[in-house]
Structure formats: C-alpha cells, structure tokens
C-alpha positions in Angstrom: 4.9 12.3 28.6 4.6 14.2 25.3 4.3 17.9 26.1 6.6 19.5 23.6 5.2 20.7 20.3 8.2 22.9 19.4 10.9 22.0 16.9 12.9 20.6 19.9 10.6 17.6 19.7 12.1 16.7 16.3 15.5 16.8 17.9 14.3 14.6 20.7 13.0 12.0 18.2 16.3 12.1 16.3 18.2 11.4 19.5 16.0 8.3 20.1 16.6 6.8 16.7 18.7 3.6 16.4 22.4 4.1 15.7 22.1 2.4 12.3 19.2 4.7 11.2 20.0 8.1 12.6 23.0 8.9 10.3 20.7 8.4 7.3 18.9 11.6 8.3 21.9 13.5 6.8 21.7 12.0 3.3 20.7 14.2 0.4 17.2 13.8 -0.9 18.4 11.9 -3.9 20.4 9.5 -1.6 17.3 9.0 0.5 15.2 8.2 -2.5 17.7 5.5 -3.5 17.9 4.1 0.0 14.2 3.9 0.3 14.0 2.1 -3.0 16.6 -0.4 -1.7 14.3 -1.2 1.2 11.3 -1.6 -1.1 13.2 -3.9 -3.4 14.5 -5.9 -0.5 11.0 -6.3 0.7 9.8 -7.8 -2.6 12.8 -10.1 -2.5 12.1 -11.4 1.0 8.3 -11.6 1.1 5.7 -13.2 -1.1 2.5 -11.3 -0.2 3.1 -7.6 0.2 0.5 -4.8 0.8 0.7 -1.1 1.4 -1.2 1.1 3.8 -2.4 4.2 1.9 -4.1 7.0 3.8 -3.9 9.7 1.1 -1.6 11.8 3.4 1.6 13.1 2.0 3.9 10.5 3.6 1.9 7.6 2.2 1.7 9.4 -1.1 5.5 9.7 -1.4 5.8 6.1 -0.4 3.4 5.0 -3.1 5.1 7.2 -5.7 8.4 5.5 -4.9 7.0 2.0 -4.9 5.2 2.5 -8.3 8.7 3.1 -9.8 9.5 -0.4 -8.8 6.3 -2.4 -8.8 2.9 -1.4 -10.2 0.5 -4.0 -8.8 0.9 -4.0 -5.0 -2.5 -4.1 -3.2 -3.3 -0.8 -1.4 -5.3 -0.7 1.8 -7.3 2.4 2.7 -9.0 2.3 6.1 -12.2 4.4 5.9 -12.8 5.3 9.5 -16.1 7.0 8.7 -14.6 10.2 10.0 -12.0 11.5 7.6 -12.4 14.9 6.1 -14.4 15.0 2.9 -11.3 16.5 1.2 -9.4 13.4 2.1 -12.1 11.1 0.5 -12.2 13.3 -2.6 -8.4 13.3 -2.9 -8.2 9.6 -2.6 -10.6 9.2 -5.5 -8.6 11.7 -7.5 -5.3 9.8 -6.9 -6.9 6.5 -7.7 -8.1 7.9 -11.1 -5.1 10.1 -12.0 -2.5 7.5 -11.0 -4.5 4.7 -12.5 -4.4 2.6 -9.3 -5.6 -0.9 -10.1 -5.9 -2.4 -6.6 -7.0 0.1 -4.0 -9.0 -1.7 -1.4 -11.2 0.3 0.9 -11.9 -1.3 4.3 -13.9 -0.2 7.3 -15.4 -1.3 10.6 -18.9 -2.9 10.5 -20.5 0.3 11.8 -19.9 3.8 12.9 -19.8 3.7 16.8 -18.5 7.2 17.4 -21.5 8.6 19.2 -21.9 5.5 21.4 -18.2 5.6 22.4 -18.4 9.4 23.1 -21.3 8.8 25.4 -19.7 5.9 27.2 -16.1 7.1 27.6 -16.3 10.9 27.3 -15.2 13.1 24.5 -11.5 12.8 23.6 -10.5 11.1 26.8 -7.7 8.6 26.7 -10.2 5.7 26.9 -12.3 7.2 24.1 -9.3 7.8 21.9 -8.0 4.2 22.4 -11.3 2.5 21.9 -12.4 4.7 19.0 -9.2 4.4 17.1 -8.9 0.8 17.9 -12.3 0.0 16.5 -12.6 2.4 13.5 -9.0 2.4 12.3 -6.7 -0.3 13.8 -8.9 -3.3 13.7 -10.0 -2.9 10.1 -6.4 -2.6 9.0 -5.3 -5.7 11.0 -8.3 -7.6 9.6 -7.3 -6.7 6.1 -3.7 -7.9 6.7 -5.2 -11.1 8.0 -7.8 -11.5 5.2 -5.3 -10.9 2.4 -2.5 -12.9 4.1 0.1 -10.2 3.8 3.4 -11.3 5.2 4.8 -7.7 4.8 3.0 -4.4 4.9 4.5 -1.0 3.9 3.6 2.1 5.9 4.8 5.7 5.5 6.0 6.0 9.1 8.9 8.5 9.8 11.0 8.4 12.9 11.0 12.1 13.6 7.2 12.3 13.9 6.9 10.7 17.3 9.0 9.3 20.1 7.4 5.9 19.8 8.1 5.8 16.1 11.7 7.1 16.4 12.8 3.7 17.7 11.6 1.7 14.8 13.6 -0.4 12.3 13.1 -0.8 8.5 11.7 -4.3 9.1 9.6 -4.6 12.2 7.8 -7.9 13.1 4.2 -7.8 14.3 1.9 -10.4 15.8 -1.8 -11.3 15.5 -1.6 -11.6 12.5 2.1 -12.4 12.0 3.6 -10.0 9.5 6.4 -7.5 9.1 5.9 -3.8 9.0 8.2 -2.1 6.5 9.2 1.5 6.9 11.0 2.8 3.8 10.7 6.5 4.9 11.9 5.9 8.4 14.8 8.4 8.1 13.0 11.1 6.1 12.2 14.5 7.6 9.1 16.6 7.0 11.2 18.9 4.8 12.3 15.9 2.7 8.7 15.0 2.0 8.0 18.6 1.0 11.0 18.7 -1.2 10.1 15.4 -2.9 6.6 16.4 -3.8 7.9 19.7 -5.2 10.7 18.0 -7.2 8.3 15.4 -8.7 5.3 17.7 -9.0 3.1 15.5 -6.9 -0.3 16.9 -6.0 -1.1 16.6 -2.3 -4.2 16.7 -0.1 -5.7 20.3 -0.3 -6.0 20.3 3.5 -2.3 21.0 3.8 -2.8 24.3 2.1 -5.3 25.2 4.8 -2.7 24.8 7.6 -2.9 21.1 8.6 0.4 19.4 8.9 -0.7 15.9 10.0 -4.0 14.4 8.9 -6.3 12.0 10.7 -10.0 11.9 11.5 -11.8 15.2 11.4 -12.7 15.1 15.1 -9.1 14.6 16.2 -7.3 16.7 13.7 -6.9 20.5 13.9 -5.0 23.1 11.9 -1.5 23.5 13.2 -1.7 26.7 15.2 1.9 27.6 14.6 3.8 27.0 11.3 7.0 26.8 13.3 5.6 24.1 15.6 6.3 20.4 15.4 4.4 18.7 12.6 2.2 16.7 15.0 0.8 19.9 16.6 -2.9 19.8 15.8 -3.3 16.1 16.6 -4.1 16.7 20.3 -2.2 15.8 23.5 -4.3 12.7 24.3 -3.4 10.8 21.1 0.2 11.7 21.5 0.3 10.5 25.1 -1.3 7.1 24.4 0.6 6.4 21.2 2.4 3.4 22.7 -1.0 1.9 23.7 -2.3 2.5 20.1 0.8 1.0 18.5 0.6 -2.1 20.8 -2.8 -2.6 19.2 -1.4 -2.3 15.7 -1.4 1.4 14.9 1.4 2.5 12.6 
C-alpha cells in the first residue's frame, strides 16, 4: 500500500531498484546524460521502428531533448486524454513550434466518456480510475504502438517516482502489441531533471511554477501541498495504490 508521500518514499524506491541500476543514481549529471544517450543509441541499433511517448511533462521533455541530439526524426506520440490542463495543451503547441518537431502525432480515444464513467463507478474510486485511465490514456497509446508498428517505444519513466517503476529495466518487453519499452531516464532523480533543464535552458510547462510536481489529467492532479513532499504528492492515493493494475494494462 502506498501511503508515504515524504522523502522517505524516494529512498524506498531506491531500495527496490535492480542491483545493476541502483548504483547509477550516484553518477554525476554529465555521466547520466552520457549513459542515457548510450541507451538511446543502443535502441536505434537494436530496433527498426522506434517511437517516443511525449506528454509535455518535464521528464519526457528531457528525454526528447536528449534524443534529438542523436536522431531528429523519431515519431512522437502525444495522448490527448480530453482532460489535460489547457496549459499543457498550449505548452505542447509551443514546443512543437519552437523545437521544430516534424512528426508529433496526437492520438485520443473515440469519445470523452468521463461523465458516464463517473456516474457508473463513482468519482475517483479505484474502479473509476482504472477504467477512465485505461480508456482515455492507455488504450490510445497502445493502439498507436500497434498502428505504427513500433517495436520499441521510449518513455520518460524514472525509478524513484513509484515503487512499481523502481523495479524496471532499461529494456522492458511488453505484450499486446509486442514491443519493448525503453527507459533511458530510469536512474535519474527529480533533482537531476531540474538541473538538466537549468543547465540547457529548457523551458518547462508553466504549471510547475504554480506548485505542481507531477502532471496528469486536471481532475486527478493537484498542486503538491508540501514542497518537501515526494514528487508524486498531488496525484491522489487511489492512482498510486492501483499503479500495478494500470501498468498491467500498459501504463508507463
């Protein structure tokens, strides 16, 4: 059960990380950049059709910034859940223009079913959260991987974010459709991300300046109530508790 939103949770995640991954937490930022680039290069050597999941959040922004230093024309998949903050949509458009992104593909579910799901399953219950996220976010992403026949798919997952993510590997096989999730930032901390965007003068989503530390849909994302709390504070206990169920469906 995920109950801890203090900094101790970060330590708990560190303790769960695989023995070959955990020591990488101690690398300098420059060393982490090079290691992540090695994983990215290895991906292009191993796989033919590669995509990248791009949410506009800072982790995926850093991942994209690193990847563009290696390869410019990788297809990017943005899942429009119908429910992101307007600031996130505006920021996505800004990045697309300023970074001259050539292949940003926006995908979404056939319709917005939020109200119907709320009425049937109750507001923010475990059942509602699983069904809503599964339909509006996970299924469109998996459908895009299937449609574009990606055999590898980059995501900006970091191990210290969540106990379920802590146990990941750089190359993680998935089913239905068959593909490999690639996690070049697996060993980065939240401070590494902040240091990177500062070092490279990368603009980030303006919501972070308003106190958000982890971004999702507007109805399941709140301002982090404590700047000293774990970075996932503000995402709600239900989502954190059912993360394994969500990830079994294909969630990153």
